[in-house]
N, C-alpha and C positions, 0 to 999 in steps of 0.2 A: 534542706534541698540545695544542691549545688547551683552555681551560677549558670552552668551549662544546661542542667535539667530545667531550671526556671525559664531560661530563654526558649527551650524546646516546648514547654507547656504554653508559653505565651504565643509561640508560633502556631501551635495546634489550635488554640482558641481563635487566633486571627483568621486561620484558614476556615474554621467552622463558621465564623461570622460572615465571611465572604460568600459561602455557599448557601447560607440560610435563605430559604424560600426559592431557591433556584434548582430546578430538576434537570440535570444534564444527561440522564440515562436515556439510552435508545435500545431498540431490539433489532439485531441484524440476523436475518434468516433464522429466526426462532431462538437466538441466544442473546440474553440480556447483557448489555455493556454499561458500566458505570458512567461512561461518557463516550462520545463518538470519535475520539482522537486515536489514530492508529499509525505508528511509524511504518513507512512503506518498505517493502522488500528491497534489499540491496543497500539500505541506508542504516540498518540497525543490527546487522549481523544475525546471531542467534539469540540476541537479547541479553545474555549474561554479561557480555562485554560492557553494556551500558549500566548494568546493575552496580558497578563500582562507583558510579557517579551519583545515582539517586535510586530511590525505591521505584522500580519500573511497574509495580502493581498499581500505581496511580493512573496508568494508561487504560484505555478501553480494552485494547489488546494490541498485538503488533503482528506484522507479516514478516516471517523470517526469510533469510537469504534464499534467493532462487535456487532450488534443488533439482538436480537431474538424476537419472538412474545411475550413471557411472560418475566417478570423480572427474572434475575438470580443472585444469590449470588456469584456463582463461586465455584471453588474448595477449599478444605481445605488448610490451611497453614502448612508448608512453601511452597510457590509457585515459588520461585526464587532460582537458584543455579548458582554461578559464574563459568566461565570457562576461560581458558587461552586466548582464542581468541573469546570470546563472552559470552553468557549466556543461561541458560535454564529456560524457564518459563512455568508455568501451571496454568494460571489465571482462565481459564475455562469460558470465555465469560461472565464475570460479567458485567451486564448492567441493566438499569431500564425497559427494554421492549419497543417495538415499539411505543405504544401510548404515553408513557412518553417522548420518544425522540422527537416526533413531537410536543407535547404540551409544553414541558419544556426546553429541550436541544437546539433545533433549534432556538427558539426565542432569547435565549441568544447569540447564535452564530451570528444571523442576525445583532446584534448591533456592531459586530467587524469584520465581514467578508462579503465582498460585492460580492464575486464570487460564482459560482456554487460549491457545495460540493459533494464528492463521498460518498455514503452510503454503508457501509459494512453489508451484511445480512447473518446471520447464521441460521441453523435450525436442527431439529431432525427428520423431515419427509418432504415429498414433500408438504404436506398441510401447514406445518409451513412456509416454504419458500414462498409459494403462498400468504398466508394471510399476512405475514409481508410486502411483496412487495406491496400488495394492499393498505396497510396503508401508505406506503412511497410514492407511485406513485403520489398522489395528491399534494405533497409538491413541490412548485416551486423552492425552494432553492436547491433541489437535482438535480444534473445534470446527474450523472451516478449511476447505481446500481452495486456494486461489490458483486457478489454472492460467498460466502466463502464455498466451498465444500472441504476444506482442513485443517480444524483445528484439530490438533492432541491431543487436551487437553480436549475433551468431549467424553462421551460414547454414543453410539446409534445415530450416525449422524456424522456431521462434516466430518472428513477425510474419513469415510467409503464411502461416495458418490463419492469422488474424486479419488478413487483407481480403479474404474471399468468404462470403457467407456460407457457401457449401462446405468448405474446408473447416471453418470455425464450428459449424454444426456437427460435422463428423467427429471432431475431437471431443466436443461436449457430450455427444451421445455415447461415445466409447467409454469415456471416463464415468459418466452417469451410471453405466452398467456395472461398475465395480466398486461403487461407494454409496453409503447411506448418509455420509456427512454433507452438510451444506456446501454446494458447489458454486463458486464465484469465478466468472470468466473475466480475465483482465485483457482489455482491448487496446489496440494501437490507434493513435490519432492519424497515422500516416495512410489515410484512406479517403475516398471521395464522400461516401455516405456511411457514417458510423452507425446510424439507426438500423440499417438493414442487417448489419452483422450482429448487433445486439438482439434484434428480434429473432434472428436465426438461432442464436444461442439459447434464448428463452424457450423457443419451440422445441429445441433438442433436449431440454431438461435442466437448464441452469437455474439455480436458486437466486442468483444475484449477478450483477455486472460491476466490475471496477474499471475506472478509466479516469485519466488517460495515462498510458505509459509514455515514455519520452518521445519527443519528436526527433526526426533525423536531422543532424546538423554537422558542421565541420568548421575547423579553423585552419589557416595557412600561416606558417612561420615565415615572416618577411625576410629573415636572414638566410634561411636555407632554401626558400621558395618551394617548400614541400609541406604537405599536410602535417599538422602537429600530432594528430592521433596516428599511431602505427597502423591501425585498421582503416585509415583514411577518414571514415565517418563514424559518428557515435550518437548516443542519445542525448539530446539537449533538454535540460530540465532547469528549474529554478523560477524565480518570480516572473520572468519574461513570458512563461507559458500559461500563467494563471488565467488570463482572459479566454484563451483558446480552450483550456480545460473546462472552465465554467460553462462556456457555450455548449460543449459536447455533453457535459453532465445534464444540462437543461434539456437538450434534444433527446437524449436517451431516456431520461426520466419520463418524458412525455410519450415515448414510443413503447415502453415496456411496463408490465405490471409487477415485476420483481424489484427488490431493492437495488439501489445504485450506491456504490462507494466512490466518492469523488476524490481525485488527487491530481496534482500538477501545479507546482508553484505555491502551495499553501505554506504560509509562514507566520500566521497570526490567528488569534481567536476570532477576529473579524472575518478573516478568510474562511474559517470553518463555518461560521454562520451564513456567509454568502453562498458557500457550496450547498449547505442544507436548504436554504431558500430556493436554490435552483433545482433541488430534488434529491440530493444525496442524503442517505440515511446515516452514513458514517463517512469520515473524512481521513484520508491518509496524508501523512507529512513525509516528504522525501528529502530533497536536497538540503533543507534547513537543518537536518540532523548532522550533515557533514560540515556545516559552517559552525554550528553550536550544538554540542552534545546534549545540552539541557533544553533544546527547543521544544520538544513535545511536552516535557514536564511543565515548562513555562506557559505553554498554550493551554494545557489543562487547568492550571491554577488561575489563569486569566479569563477563562470562559465566563464565570459568574459576573465579573465586571462588564464584559462585553454584552452579556445578556441584559444586565441592568441598563446599560447605555442604549440598547435597542428596544427596550421595553418587552423583553421576552422572559416568561416565567418558566416555561417547559420547552426544552429543545425539540422534543419529538413532535410537538404541535406545529412547528414551522417548516417541516419537511415538504418541499415543493410549493411553499406558499407564494412564491414569485411566478408560478406557472399561470399563464393567461388562458 
């Protein structure tokens, strides 16, 4: 046995010993996941890009890049502004369009990822969402459809649908009518009462809710006296939004009977457990992937340690345990 293979065997045994007696599996809308860790849409491409760094099959699943009916170039640059506790982005849903995702991106993914993937869908009208879902519906690789009615970086759609309960319900009902796949509606935090929107989506046929998308923010360049982002404002994400996201996950989990996927500022195994205690069935990791491409892998491998630290044997049993 070579030195390299010996080291690999020792590493495998070490990993096995760390997970011994700890059950990290969860069930999200009827589909079993090895663990609740899911890279968030827009931070993990179409998956195969990260497969050059590590075996992405260690993930529960991931939500691929926001996809629209037609190809989009995205917003003008600059699109990124750094902040003390996160970043602001205004990419604007740059993607090759739904047909190209099915014909080009997903076949590449199939070579490196053997699990069901979550498709993130965006649109600018009810018809956009419906037609995009129809294209993705026939793809066996796709397990869940995450309908993004919360993107703050596009005009004439995106977040506009997610700030009104009636509009959110209308999109949900329309998409529900053309798919049998589990339907997860992604909500914006840029509202007064997020529970009303979550309940409207549930009543319209949603199988789950994911939240939060980015908060609206901006930076100003002191030299030019102008906004840093070409689009003026963008989505603020990162550790600074975690307490807000946790609060909203807690509120929505109390208000609905369907599963909640928590996200917003998650960067550690302890954050994942905290989100689950608040009521999340699964947890997405966003900006941390942009800082460290190994972030999700490291969180997955660290979960058993964090579970031991918190006296947890089975993750599924702690979902909503902090609810009063």
